[in-house]
C-alpha positions as CSV (number, residue, x, y, z in Angstrom):
1,M,-11.0,-81.1,-27.1
2,K,-13.9,-78.9,-25.9
3,V,-17.4,-80.2,-25.6
4,S,-20.6,-78.3,-24.7
5,V,-22.3,-79.0,-21.4
6,R,-26.0,-79.7,-22.2
7,K,-29.0,-80.1,-20.0
8,D,-28.2,-83.8,-19.5
9,G,-24.5,-83.4,-19.1
10,L,-21.6,-84.2,-21.5
11,L,-21.2,-86.5,-24.5
12,I,-17.8,-88.1,-24.5
13,P,-16.7,-89.4,-28.0
14,K,-16.5,-93.2,-28.2
15,R,-13.0,-93.0,-29.8
16,L,-11.6,-91.6,-26.5
17,L,-13.0,-94.7,-24.6
18,G,-11.5,-97.4,-26.8
19,S,-13.2,-100.8,-26.4
20,A,-14.5,-100.0,-22.9
21,K,-18.1,-100.9,-22.2
22,Q,-18.2,-98.9,-18.9
23,A,-16.3,-95.9,-17.5
24,E,-15.9,-94.5,-14.0
25,I,-16.2,-90.8,-13.5
26,L,-14.2,-89.3,-10.6
27,Q,-14.0,-85.9,-9.2
28,K,-10.6,-84.9,-7.6
29,K,-9.5,-81.4,-6.7
30,G,-12.1,-79.8,-8.9
31,H,-11.2,-81.9,-12.0
32,L,-13.4,-84.6,-13.6
33,I,-11.5,-87.7,-14.5
34,V,-13.0,-90.3,-16.8
35,V,-11.5,-93.8,-16.4
36,P,-12.5,-96.3,-19.0
37,I,-13.1,-99.8,-17.5
38,P,-11.7,-102.4,-19.9
39,S,-14.0,-105.0,-21.2
40,P,-13.4,-108.5,-19.7
41,D,-12.9,-109.9,-23.2
42,D,-10.0,-107.4,-23.8
43,P,-7.0,-109.4,-25.1
44,I,-4.8,-107.9,-22.4
45,F,-6.5,-110.1,-19.8
46,K,-5.4,-113.2,-21.7
47,L,-1.7,-112.5,-21.3
48,G,-0.1,-115.1,-19.1
49,K,-2.9,-117.7,-19.5
50,R,-0.7,-120.0,-21.6
51,P,2.9,-119.3,-20.6
52,V,5.8,-120.5,-22.7
53,K,8.0,-123.1,-21.2
54,T,11.8,-122.8,-21.8
55,R,15.0,-124.2,-20.4
56,L,16.1,-120.8,-19.2
57,P,16.1,-120.5,-15.4
58,D,15.8,-116.7,-15.5
59,G,13.4,-116.3,-18.4
60,A,10.9,-114.3,-16.5
61,E,13.4,-111.9,-15.0
62,R,15.5,-111.4,-18.2
63,H,12.9,-111.8,-20.9
64,D,13.8,-108.4,-22.5
65,T,17.5,-109.4,-22.7
66,Y,16.6,-112.7,-24.5
67,L,14.0,-111.1,-26.8
68,Y,16.0,-108.0,-27.9
69,D,19.7,-108.7,-27.3
70,G,19.6,-112.3,-28.4
71,T,21.9,-113.4,-25.7
């Protein structure tokens, strides 16, 4: 995607930033890097808040095996 640099800078389309409310702009080795900062109410931050209890002693280590292989 190409954008025009205007007097005040660049306009980055919202669709590229997802649900971020803020973004950090970094300059490294001559490149500009835009890093969206996730919103604190992003559902990803709720993962692990209410863990599931099982009788499996190794559920955390082998969760993929139990979910996908069924063993």
